[in-house]
C-alpha positions in Angstrom: -51.7 -153.6 -6.5 -55.3 -154.7 -5.8 -58.6 -153.9 -7.5 -60.2 -150.9 -5.4 -63.5 -150.5 -7.2 -65.1 -153.8 -8.1 -68.5 -153.9 -9.9 -70.0 -157.1 -10.9 -72.5 -158.1 -13.7 -71.0 -155.9 -16.5 -69.8 -158.5 -18.9 -67.0 -160.6 -20.1 -64.6 -157.7 -20.8 -64.6 -156.7 -17.0 -63.9 -160.3 -16.0 -61.0 -160.7 -18.6 -59.4 -157.3 -17.6 -59.5 -158.1 -13.9 -58.1 -161.6 -14.4 -55.3 -160.5 -16.7 -54.2 -157.2 -15.0 -55.3 -157.6 -11.3 -51.8 -157.0 -9.9 -51.4 -153.8 -11.9 -55.0 -152.4 -11.8 -55.5 -149.7 -9.3 -59.3 -149.3 -10.1 -61.6 -150.3 -12.7 -64.8 -148.2 -13.3 -67.8 -148.9 -15.6 -69.1 -145.5 -16.6 -71.7 -146.6 -19.1 -72.4 -149.6 -21.4 -69.5 -150.0 -23.8 -67.3 -147.6 -21.8 -64.7 -148.6 -19.2 -62.1 -146.7 -17.4 -59.1 -148.5 -15.8 -56.3 -147.0 -13.6 -53.0 -148.6 -13.7 -49.4 -148.3 -12.5 -47.4 -146.2 -15.0 -44.6 -148.9 -15.2 -47.1 -151.3 -17.1 -48.6 -148.7 -19.5 -46.9 -150.0 -22.6 -47.5 -153.7 -21.7 -51.2 -153.4 -21.1 -51.7 -151.1 -24.1 -50.0 -153.7 -26.3 -52.2 -156.5 -25.0 -55.3 -154.4 -25.5 -54.3 -153.7 -29.1 -53.0 -157.1 -30.2 -55.7 -159.3 -28.5 -58.4 -160.4 -30.8 -60.8 -160.3 -27.9 -60.2 -156.6 -27.1 -59.0 -155.2 -30.4 -58.5 -151.6 -29.3 -56.6 -150.7 -32.4 -57.0 -146.9 -32.2 -55.7 -144.4 -29.7 -58.0 -141.4 -30.2 -56.4 -138.9 -27.7 -54.1 -138.4 -24.8 -55.0 -136.0 -22.0 -52.5 -134.7 -19.3 -53.8 -132.9 -16.3 -51.6 -131.0 -13.8 -53.1 -131.3 -10.3 -50.8 -129.0 -8.3 -52.1 -130.0 -4.9 -51.4 -133.9 -5.2 -48.1 -135.7 -4.7 -48.7 -137.5 -8.0 -49.7 -134.3 -9.7 -49.8 -135.4 -13.4 -52.8 -137.3 -14.4 -52.5 -139.0 -17.9 -55.6 -140.4 -19.7 -55.3 -142.6 -22.9 -58.6 -143.0 -24.9 -58.7 -146.3 -26.8 -61.4 -147.1 -29.4 -62.7 -150.5 -30.8 -65.8 -151.1 -32.8 -68.2 -148.8 -30.7 -66.4 -149.5 -27.4 -64.3 -147.1 -25.5 -61.6 -147.6 -22.8 -59.8 -145.0 -20.9 -56.5 -146.0 -19.5 -55.5 -143.6 -16.7 -52.3 -143.3 -14.6 -50.7 -140.8 -12.2 -47.0 -139.7 -12.2 -45.1 -137.2 -10.0 -42.7 -134.5 -11.1 -39.7 -136.9 -10.7 -41.3 -139.9 -12.4 -41.7 -140.7 -16.0 -44.1 -142.7 -18.1 -43.0 -144.5 -21.2 -44.4 -143.3 -24.5 -46.9 -145.3 -26.5 -45.6 -144.3 -29.8 -44.1 -147.9 -30.2 -47.7 -149.3 -29.8 -49.9 -146.5 -31.4 -48.5 -144.3 -34.0 -51.1 -141.6 -33.1 -49.3 -141.3 -29.8 -46.7 -139.2 -31.5 
């Protein structure tokens, strides 16, 4: 997949995320300083989450919450948001799945996902 929303000048984290995950990023949005939102394919959720947690550069050690939204009118009707925290930084990982798709659990990466 390709990057849809590309904003420049937001720092090293943006550049590293796009370089590492550009094939699996659907969109990257900078909402505020120290607050990013990325949209990915559901098949790479666990891999990207592990990388964000284990990397000394990112260090997102905490999954604060998971939100699921049912959007009846859309083909990929379930929107899943995972909120990660690291030393005053916040990252939202978002993905979409349909009724017939599944998304692997993050319980192997974050115990709080249980």
